[in-house]
C-alpha positions as CSV (number, residue, x, y, z in Angstrom):
1,M,51.5,-6.2,-48.5
2,L,51.2,-9.9,-48.9
3,A,54.1,-10.4,-46.5
4,M,52.3,-8.4,-43.9
5,I,49.2,-10.5,-44.2
6,A,51.3,-13.7,-44.0
7,Q,53.1,-12.4,-40.9
8,R,49.7,-11.7,-39.3
9,F,48.5,-15.3,-39.8
10,R,51.8,-16.7,-38.5
11,L,51.5,-14.7,-35.3
12,D,47.9,-15.8,-34.9
13,R,49.0,-19.5,-35.1
14,Q,51.7,-18.9,-32.5
15,R,49.3,-17.1,-30.2
16,K,46.8,-19.9,-30.5
17,R,49.3,-22.5,-29.3
18,C,50.5,-20.2,-26.5
19,I,46.9,-19.6,-25.4
20,S,46.3,-23.4,-25.4
21,V,49.3,-24.0,-23.2
22,L,48.1,-21.3,-20.8
23,H,44.7,-22.8,-20.8
24,L,46.2,-26.2,-19.9
25,F,47.9,-24.6,-16.8
26,K,44.6,-22.9,-15.8
27,I,42.5,-26.1,-15.7
28,P,41.4,-26.5,-12.1
29,L,41.3,-29.8,-10.3
30,T,38.3,-29.3,-8.1
31,G,38.7,-32.3,-5.9
32,F,39.9,-35.9,-5.7
33,K,36.6,-37.8,-6.2
34,R,36.8,-40.1,-9.2
35,V,34.3,-37.9,-11.2
36,E,36.3,-34.7,-10.5
37,V,39.6,-36.3,-11.5
38,Q,38.1,-37.7,-14.7
39,K,36.7,-34.3,-15.6
40,F,40.2,-32.7,-15.1
41,V,41.8,-35.4,-17.2
42,D,39.2,-34.9,-20.0
43,K,39.7,-31.2,-20.0
44,C,43.5,-31.6,-20.2
45,R,43.1,-34.1,-23.1
46,N,40.9,-31.6,-25.0
47,V,43.5,-28.9,-24.7
48,M,46.5,-31.2,-25.4
49,V,44.9,-32.6,-28.5
50,N,45.2,-29.2,-30.1
51,L,48.9,-28.8,-29.3
52,K,51.7,-29.9,-31.5
53,K,54.5,-32.0,-30.2
54,G,57.0,-29.1,-29.9
55,D,54.5,-26.7,-28.3
56,I,55.5,-27.7,-24.8
57,K,59.2,-26.9,-24.5
58,D,59.8,-27.9,-20.9
59,E,58.7,-31.4,-20.0
60,Q,59.9,-31.1,-16.4
61,L,57.6,-28.1,-15.9
62,M,54.7,-30.3,-17.0
63,Y,55.7,-33.0,-14.6
64,D,56.0,-30.5,-11.8
65,W,52.6,-28.9,-12.7
66,L,50.9,-32.3,-12.7
67,Y,52.5,-33.3,-9.4
68,E,51.3,-30.1,-7.7
69,K,47.8,-30.9,-8.9
70,F,47.8,-34.5,-7.6
71,K,50.2,-34.4,-4.6
72,G,47.2,-34.5,-2.1
73,Y,45.5,-37.4,-4.0
74,G,45.6,-40.3,-1.6
75,A,44.9,-42.9,-4.3
76,I,48.4,-42.4,-5.8
77,N,50.5,-42.3,-2.6
78,N,52.3,-45.6,-3.5
79,E,53.3,-44.3,-6.9
80,I,54.5,-41.0,-5.4
81,R,56.5,-42.9,-2.9
82,K,58.1,-44.9,-5.7
83,I,58.9,-41.8,-7.6
84,R,60.5,-40.2,-4.6
85,E,62.7,-43.3,-4.0
86,S,63.8,-43.5,-7.6
87,K,66.9,-42.0,-9.0
88,A,66.7,-38.3,-10.1
89,D,67.5,-39.1,-13.8
90,S,65.1,-42.1,-14.2
91,K,61.9,-41.8,-16.2
C-alpha cells in the first residue's frame, strides 16, 4: 500500500513538470511593443523558474519555439540575420 502511495506522488511530480512545459508553450506573445514583450518574458521566466534543468529535453525545440514567437519582431532583425548567416552547428 505504501508503494502505491509513493507511486502516486511520483506521478504527480512528473505531471507538474509536464504541465509547466506545456504552459510555457502556450504563453502568448500579444504584440511587439516593449511592454508586451516584457510581459511575455516575465511569464516565461515564471514558468521556467519552476522547471528543473532536465525537464526540457529538446533544446532545439525551445530555440525554434522562441524564433517562431519573435520572427516578426523588427527590433531583432540584425540578430536574426547574423544567426541565419552563421554555421548550422554554431551556438
